[in-house]
C-alpha positions in Angstrom: 113.1 48.8 87.7 112.5 52.4 86.7 109.4 54.3 87.8 107.9 54.5 84.3 108.4 50.7 83.9 106.8 50.1 87.3 103.8 52.3 86.4 103.4 50.6 83.0 103.4 47.1 84.6 101.0 48.3 87.3 98.6 49.8 84.7 98.7 46.5 82.7 97.7 44.6 85.8 94.9 47.1 86.5 93.5 46.8 83.0 93.8 43.0 83.1 91.6 42.9 86.3 89.1 45.3 84.8 88.8 43.4 81.4 88.7 40.0 83.1 85.6 41.2 85.1 83.8 42.7 82.1 83.8 39.9 79.5 80.9 41.6 77.7 83.2 44.4 76.6 85.0 43.5 73.4 87.3 46.5 72.9 89.9 48.2 75.1 89.3 51.7 73.9 90.5 54.5 76.2 90.9 58.0 74.7 94.1 60.0 74.6 93.0 62.6 77.2 91.7 59.9 79.5 95.0 58.0 79.1 96.9 61.1 79.9 94.8 61.8 83.0 95.1 58.1 84.1 98.9 58.2 83.7 99.1 61.4 85.8 96.9 60.0 88.5 99.0 56.8 88.7 102.2 58.8 88.9 100.7 61.0 91.7 99.5 57.9 93.6 103.0 56.3 93.2 104.7 59.4 94.5 102.4 59.8 97.4 102.8 56.1 98.3 106.6 56.3 98.2 106.6 59.6 100.2 104.3 58.2 102.9 106.3 55.0 103.2 109.8 56.3 103.2 111.6 57.7 106.2 112.6 61.4 105.7 115.2 63.3 107.6 113.0 66.5 107.2 114.6 69.7 106.0 112.2 72.2 107.3 111.5 75.5 105.6 109.1 78.2 106.5 106.0 78.7 104.3 103.7 81.7 104.4 100.0 81.0 103.6 98.4 84.3 102.7 95.0 84.8 104.2 92.2 87.3 103.9 92.9 88.9 107.3 96.3 87.6 108.3 99.1 85.4 107.0 99.9 82.1 108.6 103.5 80.9 108.9 104.2 77.1 109.0 107.1 74.8 108.5 107.0 72.3 105.8 109.6 69.7 104.8 111.0 70.6 101.4 111.7 66.9 100.7 108.5 65.1 101.6 105.9 68.0 102.1 105.0 67.0 105.6 103.9 69.9 107.9 105.8 70.3 111.2 103.0 69.9 113.7 105.3 71.0 116.5 106.2 74.4 114.9 105.1 77.4 116.8 105.8 80.7 115.0 106.2 82.5 118.3 109.0 80.2 119.4 110.7 79.5 116.1 111.9 76.1 114.9 111.7 73.0 117.1 
């Protein structure tokens, strides 16, 4: 099943639980901007869940974080975004 189909099915289940627990509400109105934001949040949550539950081979790349007094150099996986906790800029890559 494609990602958009999974998200649609998940959102349907979400709204079913919400509506089942609020029988006093007779409409299912949810504005376009709210729908857009909800869709974005669901997609971000899906991407995070997949990333955090999938093994990654880690392709490290250096990233410079500009600071007020100095720049910090770290290594971040370009595939999953994880920071290399073992990276020491004075020693180079691990």
